[in-house]
C-alpha positions as CSV (number, residue, x, y, z in Angstrom):
1,M,-50.6,-27.5,-34.8
2,A,-49.5,-24.2,-33.2
3,H,-52.6,-23.0,-31.4
4,L,-54.9,-24.6,-28.7
5,F,-58.6,-23.9,-28.2
6,A,-59.2,-24.3,-24.4
7,Y,-62.8,-24.6,-23.3
8,G,-62.6,-25.9,-19.7
9,T,-60.2,-25.8,-16.8
10,L,-57.4,-24.6,-19.1
11,M,-59.2,-21.4,-19.7
12,C,-57.7,-20.5,-16.3
13,E,-54.4,-19.0,-17.2
14,D,-52.8,-20.2,-14.0
15,I,-53.9,-23.8,-14.6
16,M,-52.7,-23.6,-18.2
17,S,-49.3,-22.2,-17.2
18,E,-48.9,-24.9,-14.5
19,V,-49.8,-27.7,-16.9
20,A,-47.9,-26.5,-20.0
21,R,-45.0,-25.1,-17.9
22,C,-45.0,-21.9,-19.9
23,R,-47.0,-18.7,-20.3
24,L,-48.8,-18.2,-23.6
25,S,-50.6,-15.3,-25.1
26,N,-54.3,-15.9,-25.7
27,V,-57.4,-14.4,-27.3
28,S,-61.1,-15.2,-26.8
29,G,-62.7,-17.5,-29.4
30,K,-65.9,-19.4,-30.2
31,L,-66.2,-22.9,-31.5
32,R,-69.4,-23.6,-33.4
33,G,-70.9,-27.1,-33.7
34,Y,-69.9,-28.3,-30.2
35,R,-71.1,-28.4,-26.6
36,R,-69.2,-28.5,-23.3
37,R,-70.7,-31.2,-21.1
38,I,-70.2,-32.2,-17.5
39,V,-68.1,-35.3,-16.9
40,K,-69.9,-37.4,-14.2
41,G,-68.2,-37.0,-10.8
42,E,-65.5,-34.7,-12.1
43,L,-64.8,-30.9,-12.0
44,Y,-63.8,-30.7,-15.7
45,P,-65.9,-30.8,-18.9
46,A,-65.8,-32.7,-22.2
47,L,-66.3,-31.4,-25.7
48,V,-68.9,-33.2,-27.9
49,Q,-70.2,-32.4,-31.3
50,D,-73.6,-30.8,-31.5
51,E,-74.6,-29.0,-34.7
52,A,-76.6,-26.4,-32.7
53,G,-74.0,-25.9,-30.1
54,Q,-71.4,-23.1,-29.5
55,V,-68.6,-23.0,-27.0
56,S,-66.7,-20.0,-25.8
57,G,-63.1,-20.4,-24.8
58,L,-59.6,-19.2,-25.2
59,V,-57.1,-19.7,-28.0
60,Y,-53.6,-20.1,-26.7
61,R,-51.2,-19.1,-29.5
62,E,-47.9,-20.8,-30.6
63,V,-47.9,-23.7,-28.1
64,P,-44.4,-25.2,-28.1
65,P,-43.9,-29.0,-28.7
66,S,-42.9,-29.6,-25.0
67,A,-46.2,-28.1,-23.9
68,W,-48.2,-30.3,-26.3
69,E,-46.6,-33.4,-24.7
70,R,-47.7,-32.2,-21.2
71,L,-51.2,-31.2,-22.5
72,D,-51.7,-34.7,-24.0
73,R,-50.7,-36.3,-20.7
74,F,-53.0,-33.9,-18.8
75,E,-56.0,-34.7,-21.0
76,G,-55.4,-38.4,-20.9
77,E,-57.0,-41.3,-22.7
78,M,-60.5,-39.9,-22.5
79,Y,-59.8,-37.2,-25.1
80,R,-58.3,-37.0,-28.6
81,R,-56.6,-33.9,-30.0
82,Q,-58.2,-32.7,-33.2
83,S,-58.1,-29.7,-35.5
84,V,-61.0,-27.3,-35.4
85,Q,-61.8,-23.9,-36.8
86,V,-62.3,-21.2,-34.1
87,E,-63.9,-17.8,-34.6
88,L,-62.0,-15.0,-33.0
89,G,-63.6,-11.8,-31.6
90,D,-62.9,-9.9,-34.8
91,S,-64.7,-12.7,-36.8
92,T,-61.6,-14.1,-38.3
93,L,-61.3,-17.9,-38.4
94,L,-58.2,-19.7,-37.0
95,Q,-57.2,-23.4,-37.1
96,A,-56.4,-24.7,-33.7
97,A,-56.3,-28.0,-31.9
98,T,-58.7,-28.9,-29.1
99,Y,-59.4,-32.0,-27.1
100,V,-62.7,-33.8,-27.9
101,V,-64.1,-36.7,-25.9
102,R,-63.5,-40.1,-27.5
103,P,-66.8,-41.9,-28.5
104,E,-66.2,-44.8,-26.1
105,F,-66.4,-42.3,-23.2
106,L,-69.7,-40.6,-24.1
107,G,-71.4,-42.7,-21.4
108,H,-69.3,-40.8,-18.8
109,L,-71.0,-37.5,-19.6
110,E,-74.1,-35.9,-18.1
111,R,-76.7,-34.3,-20.3
112,S,-76.0,-30.9,-18.7
113,D,-73.6,-28.3,-20.0
114,W,-70.5,-27.5,-17.9
115,D,-70.4,-23.9,-16.4
116,F,-67.1,-22.1,-16.3
117,D,-68.3,-19.5,-13.8
118,G,-69.5,-22.3,-11.5
119,F,-66.1,-24.0,-11.8
120,I,-64.4,-20.7,-10.8
121,R,-66.8,-20.2,-7.8
122,S,-66.9,-23.7,-6.4
123,G,-64.5,-26.1,-8.1
124,K,-61.2,-24.5,-9.1
125,K,-59.5,-24.7,-5.7
126,R,-60.4,-28.4,-5.3
127,F,-59.3,-29.1,-8.9
128,L,-55.9,-27.5,-8.4
129,R,-55.4,-29.3,-5.1
130,E,-56.2,-32.7,-6.7
131,Y,-54.1,-32.0,-9.8
132,R,-51.1,-31.0,-7.7
133,K,-51.5,-34.1,-5.5
134,D,-51.6,-36.3,-8.6
135,L,-48.7,-34.5,-10.1
136,S,-46.5,-34.9,-7.0
137,A,-47.3,-38.7,-6.9
138,K,-45.8,-39.3,-10.3
139,P,-42.6,-38.1,-11.9
140,D,-42.7,-35.9,-15.0
141,P,-41.0,-38.0,-17.8
142,L,-40.4,-34.7,-19.8
143,K,-38.4,-33.2,-17.0
144,G,-34.7,-34.0,-16.8
145,G,-32.5,-34.0,-13.8
146,E,-32.7,-30.2,-13.6
147,D,-35.7,-27.8,-13.3
148,D,-37.1,-26.6,-16.6
């Protein structure tokens, strides 16, 4: 799958670039039939199915294979990558991958929706600090002896 629908922390282009280790073009999109919920005790959200829901996000185009490997590691065991149909601003539909919470982790979610603007205001700096700390503690298996 070549495109990614991002609905949470990866909507920040600087975070996406840091995680994927590449800059990707993007467009706004909407995903119908889902909600973005708060993960208890975390700064990031989880995507869950909800017939009445709609989530705004970004579609990153033409994600390279090496970036998918990094994104899968970043998302971890709580999420599964799945194909969804995203509506773009001009009303065209596009197939993209997104990360949906696995059923066994639904108990880790709050009932409240996650707020991107609130994340930018009060969580992004802490999220980046914690992500970079975790990243420096473990080697990148996708990185060889030289810098990418």
